[in-house]
N, C-alpha and C positions, 0 to 999 in steps of 0.2 A: 504494500500500500504506500505509494509515494505521491507527493503533490504533482499534478499535471504540469505545473509551471517550473518545477524543480526536479528534473530527472536525477536518479541516483548517480552519485559520483563513483566511477569505477575503482578509485583508490580508497574509498571509505569503507569501514567495516559494516557488514550486514548485521541486522538486529532483529531478533524474534521477540515479540511482545505477547505475554500470557495474561489474559484477564479472565477472572472467574466471576460470573454474574449470577445473581439470585434476586429476582423481584426488584430491579433497579433501573427500569427503562429510561427514565429521564436522566439520571446520573450517568448511565452508560453512554447515552447519546452524546452528552457533553464531553465525556472523556474521549470517545472516538473522534468527535469533531476536533478536539484539541490536538490529537495525534495527526489527523489529516491536515490541519493547518500548520503544524509545527513538526514536520518529519525530520529525521536525521538526513545527512547527506548520502548515506549508504542505503542499500536495499532494506526495506522495512516490511516485515510480515507480522500480521496481527492475528492471534488466535483467541477467540472468545469461547470459553467452555461454560455453558449454562447448566446450572444445577437444578433442573426441573422447576423453573420459576413459575410456570403456569399462569403468567399474567401478561403475556405478549412481549416480554423482553427479547427472547430470541427471534421472534417474528420481526421486531423492529430492526435488529441487526441484519437480518436477511433482506429486508425491504430497502433499508437506507444505506447499508454499507456492504454492498455485494462483493467487494474485494477482500473482506475479512473472512478468515476461516472460522467456521462455526461448528461446534460440537454440542449436541443436545443430549444431556444425560437424562436417563429415566428417573433417577433419584437424586436427592441432594447428597452427593458422595463426600462433601466437605471441601475445604479450601486446598489442602495439600494434595489430595488425590486428583482433583481437577487440574491443578497446576502441573502435576506430573504428566497428565495426559497431553497438555500443551507442549511440555518439554520434549516429549518423545516424538512429537510431530515436526520439530524444527531441526535445523542444522547450522544456524548462524553462529559465529564465534561468541556472540553476546546474547544473553536472554534477559529481558526485563519483566519482572513480576510486578504487575500494576493493578491497583484496586480501581474499580469503576467509579469510586467517589473522588478520584483525582483529576486534575486538569494539567496538561503539559504546557509549559511556557516556552516562548521563542528561544531557540538556541540551547535549551536545557539538555536535550539528548546528546547533541554533538559535544557539548562541554564535558559531560560525564564520560562519554566514550573516550574522549581525549585523556581524561584522568586515568582511566583503566589502561590505555595504551602506554601512558608514561610510567605506569607502575605495574609491570608485568607480574609482580608478586602478589597483587591484590586478588582476592576471590570475588569480592562484590563491593559496591559503593552505593551511597544514597545521598540525596540532596537535602537542603533545608526544606522542611515541610511547613507551609503556612496555612492557617485556617482561613475561612472565607473573610473574616474581619481583619486579616493581615497579621494576627498574632502568631507567635511561634508555637508549633506543635512539638513539645519536648520529646515525644516518642521518636522523633527523627534520628536521635542518637541515644544509645543505651549501653549500660554496662550489664554484664550477665548478672541476674538476680541472685541475691543471697537472702537467707531468712531475715537479717536485719534491714537490708536495703528494701526488701519487699514490705516489711512492716512499716518502715518510714514512708514508703510510697503510698500504701493503701490507707494509712491513718491520716495522711496529709501532712505529717510533720516534715518529711523529707522534701516535699514540694516547696516548703517555705524556706529551705536552707540552700545556700549557694555551694556548699561543699560538705564533706564528711561522710561517714558510713551510711547514715540514714538517707542522705540525698544521692547516694551513688547510682541508684537505678537509672536516673536521667543523665548520667555522665556529664554533670555540669562543668567539670574541669576541662572538657575537650571542646576547644573552639573550632578546630579543624584538624583533619588528618585521621590517623588510625583510631578506631573505636571498637568496642566489643561487638556491637550489633547495630544495624540500621533497621528501619521499620519495614514490615512486610507490605505496606501500602505502595512502596517503591523500592525495589531491590534490583539493581543492575548487576547481573551475575556473569562471570566468565564461564563459558560452557566447558572449557577444558577442566576447570576446577569442579564444576557440577558433575561431570562424568566420572571424576575420580572419587568424589565424596558421596555422590548420590543425591537424589532429589529430596523433597519433603518427606518426613516420617509420617506415613499415612495413619499411624495410631493417634495422631492429633487430628481430630475432626475439624476443629476450628479453634484458633488462639494458641499461642506459644510455639507454633510450628516454625515461625520465622526466627525466633530466638534459638530454637533447637538447630535449625540449619546453620545459623551463624556460629553457634558453638561447635558444631562438627567441622565447619570450615576452618575455624581457628585451631582446633586440635590437629587438623591435617596440614597446617602451615599456610593457610590461605586467609589472611586477615581482611577485615572490612575497613572501609574508608568513609568518613563523613565529609561532604563537600558543601559548606554553607554559601559559597559564591553562586550556587545554582539553586533556584527556588522552584518548587512545584506546589500547586494548590491542592489541599487535602480537606474535603468536607468531612471531617472526622465523624465516624459513626453514621455516615450518610446511608449506608446500606443496612445497618442493624437497628437504627433508631437510638434515641438518647438513653433508653432503658432496655436492658437485655430481657429477652423472654426467658422463662425457666429453663428451656432447653439450651439456650446460649449461655446462661449463667452456669449451668452444670458443665458445659463444654469448656468454659473459661477456667473453672476451678479444676476440672480434670486435667487440663493442659498444664496448670501449675504443678499438680501432683505428679504427672508423668515426667515433666522436665526434671523435677527434683529427684524422683526415684531413678531416672535414667542416668543423670550426670553427677549427682552429688551423694545420694544415699549409700552406694557401695563403699565409699571411703570414710563414712561418718559413723558416729556412735549410734547404735540402734535406739537408744533412749531419745537422743536428739531427733532421729528420724520419726519416731512415733509422735513426738511433740509437734513436729512440723505438720505431719499428716492430720493430727487433731486440729491444729490451727487452721488448715485449709478447709476442713469440713465445717468448722465453726464459722469461718468467714462465709462459706457458701450458704449456710443456714441463715445467717444475719442478712445476707444480700437478698435472699428470696423473700424474707419477711419484710425488709425495708421496701422492696419493689412493690409488694402486694399492698402495703400501707399507702404508698404514694399513689398507686392506681386507684385505690378506694377513695382517697381524698379528692382526687381529680374528678372521679365519677360523681361525688357529692356536690 
């Protein structure tokens, strides 16, 4: 998919874009339009994998963006599995995992591809993510979570601090450069690294699979890079809504549990592991109750 007025440059790297959609017709339309209006210089192939939206989202893609590859899944197989389907269908040296609630800005794709070309040791990179109001989305750069940093983040204490253990989840000390992880809303990945490390762990139905992939990349010697000179718009929670459904809430906390059990638990004290698991379960219970109360108050 290339702009008719801007044919692909033969010396520019090709790019495959993977977008997973679920009941997001309007957002996905704007995302695809932004790609159409701001393509990279090289060949661009876009693959939308629809997770059984049932609301006309894939029909819109087929009707308005005929040059986009479209896969219609019969079930909602999850974020990681759907992205892996798109990965397997491409062959470009770079792969962009892109959420449908993002909008590409002029020059952003070429700028990040140049970063990757200049740093062949990098496995992936991500831009500064900005919300619709221009504010910074702190999830654009992250450190790998620990029990203390997660506690600081979810209680809000860490979000009010500029540094320290409780604030570490947001990687506030990183202005630019290497970082533990970038956000799954926009992950520009080197395919050579992806083929060595593997795609998303499909045991994460939704949430935490981006952190897991970044963790496995780092373990394999493929670091991530945060590039704040490039900005992409992110309508955060645009596809899930401001409040998670019980199923999404359960998936979020299961992702936390799976990440900890997979990467941390084997090397830690069983008593500490049990305490972490109880804490995750308690947080899930509180989250479900709080969401139910908010919905009841709105209904009244």
